[in-house]
N, C-alpha and C positions, 0 to 999 in steps of 0.2 A: 340680607345686606347686598346693596348694589355694587357690582364690580365695574368700575369705570376703566376705560381704556382709550387709546388713541388709534384710530383707524386710518388707512390710506385715504379714504373718502374725506374724513375730517381734516387730515393734513393738507390735502389739495385745496379744500375749501378755505383753510386758514391761509395758505400761500396766496390764493386768489384775493382774499381780503387784504393781505399785506401789499400786494402789487397794486391793487385798486386804490389803497390809501395813499401810496406814493404818487400815483397819477393824479389823484384829487389834489394833493399838495397840502391842504389844510381843511380841518373840520370845523364846523360851527355846532354849537349846542342844539340849534334848531335841526340841523341835518341828522345828528345822532338821535334826537327825539323822534324824527319821522321814520328812521330806520327801525327803531324799537317798536313804534306804533304799527308799522307794516308787518313786523314779525308777529305781533299780538293778533292783528287782524287776519293774517294768513291762516292761522290755526282754526278759524271759523268759516273759511270760505269753501271748504270741500270735505268730502267724506273721509279722506285719509290724512288730512293735514293736522289732526289732533295729536298724532303720535309720530309724525315725521315732517321734515322740511321739504317743501315742494316748490321748485323755482317758479313754476307757472303761477302758483298762488301768491308768491312774493311780487311777481310782475302785475298781478291783479290790483295790488295795493300801492306799492312804492312809487312808481312813476307818476301816477295821478296825484298822490299826496305831495310829492316834490313840487309839482306844478301849482297846485291849488293852495297849499299851505306855506309856500315859501314867502320870504320877505318880498314886499312890493308885488303882490299877487297879480296886479293888472298892468304892471309895467314891464320893461324889458331889461332892467338893470341886472336881474338875477339870471338871465337866460344863458349867458356864457358859462356861469358856474354850473347851471343845470346840465349843459351840454358836456362839460368836463365829467360830471358825475355819471352820466349815461355811458360815456366812453369807458370809464373805469368799471362800471357794472358789467358791461359786455366782456371786457378783458377778464374780469374776475370769474364770470360765468363760464368762459371757455376753459380757464384753468380748473375750475371746480368740476367740470364735466370729465376731466382726465381722471379724477377720483372715481367717478361713476364707471368709467371704462375699466379701471383696474379691479374694482370690487364686483362688477357685474350688475349693479342696480340701474334702474332707469333704462333698461336694455330694450332692444327691438324684440319683436316676436320670434318664435322659433322658426328656423328655416332649414332646408336640406343640408346635410353635413358637407356636401360637395359644392355648396354655394360659394362662388369665387371670393366674395368679400365677407363671408360669414365669420363671426367671432365665436370661437369655441371656448367654453368655460368648463372646468373640471373640479374646481375647489373655490367656489365663490358664493356670494349672496344668493344668486339665482339658483344655484344647485341646491343649496340648503332650503330655500323657500319652496321649491317644487319637488324636493327629495329625489333628485335624479343625479347619477354619477357624472354624466356628461351631457352638454346641451350646446347647440350651435344657434346663434341668433343673428338677425339682420343688424348691420352696423349703424343703426340710427344714432347711437351715442357719438360715434366718430363724426357723423354728419353734423351733429349739433356743435361739436367743438369747432369744426371748420366754419359753419355758418355764424356762430357767435363771434369768431375772429373777423369774419367779413363784415358783420354788422358794426363792430368796433371801428373798423377802418372807414366804412361809409359814413358813420356818424361824425367821425373826426374830420374827414375831407369835405363833406358836403355842407353848404351853407344851410341846407334844410335837414341837417342830420338829426335834430331833435324830433321833427315830425316823422322822419323815416324810421327812427328807432321804434316807435309804436307799431307802425305798419309792418316793418320787417320782422319784429318779434312775433307779431300775430301770425304772419305767414309761416315762420319757423315752427311755432307751436302746432299749427294746423297740419303742416306737412309732416313733421316727424311723428305726430300723434297717430298717423295712419299705420305706422310700422311698429309702434311700441308694444311691448308685451302687455302692459297695463295702461289703460287710458289715464290721461292726466287728471288730477283733482277728482278722482273717483267718478269721472264722467261729467263733471260740472265745468269743463274747460271753456264753455261759452262765456263764463264770467271773465276769464282772462282776455278772450277775444274782444269782448265789448269794452272792457276797461282800456285796453291798449289802443283800440280804434278811437275811443273818446279822448284819450291822451293826445293822440296825433292831431285831432281836430282842434282841441282847445289850445294846444301848443302853437299851432299855426296862427291862431287868433292872437295869442299873447306875445309870442316871440318873433314869428316870421323868420327871415334869414338871420342866422347867428354864426359868427366866426368862432373858431376854436382858440382857446387860450390855455393850452396845457402848460402847467408849470410844476413838474414833478418835484417832490420834496420828501426827504427821509426824516422821520422822527422815531425815536426809540419807543414811544408809546404805541406805534403801529405794530411793533413786534409783540408787545404785551397783549394788545387787542386781538391780534391774529392767534396767539396762543389760547386765549379765552374762547375764541370762535372755534378753534380746532377741537377743544375739549367738549364744547357744547354740541357741535354737530356730530362728533364721533360717538356721543352717547345719546343722541336724539333727546336732549333736554329741551322740551318744548313747553310753551306757556300753557297750552290746553291740557297737556298730559300731567302737568304738575300743579294745576290749580285746585 
């Protein structure tokens, strides 16, 4: 019998979804369908994604799906909405990474114990995974929190924020991947790089300069959806692992 629980990682992920939902302001059935489709696709994109959620694999699918399968795919009427979604995704990712920092997953590689910015874990995911009582790692997860916040700000403020979203996330993944304990997507991170670069190229052609139109809005359904996401991510209930 499976024992389900709520973890700090899942809770932070749920809070990230909640804040992102408020920033988006309103959902369409099309957007929800694309999010679900990206979650299904991500489980097939890498060697490790069949049993856990990997943000890099989500980035391999979701942005380009939003661009190509949105309404009015070759016009500009949906670009402002797309930009709002990308800002919200970046904010949600920054919040979700706080959960990674707390539990010790997605961490940097092991570093000397006296490293000035090293993160020391004594009772965390990484201790149990490598069966060590104490470990100090490079603070790559803190760097990701900061960079995702910067990306959210740049996408919001720049008229070319949509295009910069793909390029900046590609650089973030490549930069932090050099310090991570385990490589992203089981070593298939080139899929993410290529997809994000293609997204930036295609979005330049489709959208060009686009102004931000953030209209935050609270709805009680966002709390319910966040609770569901918290439960799913806390227990790694993944499409591929349950099929």
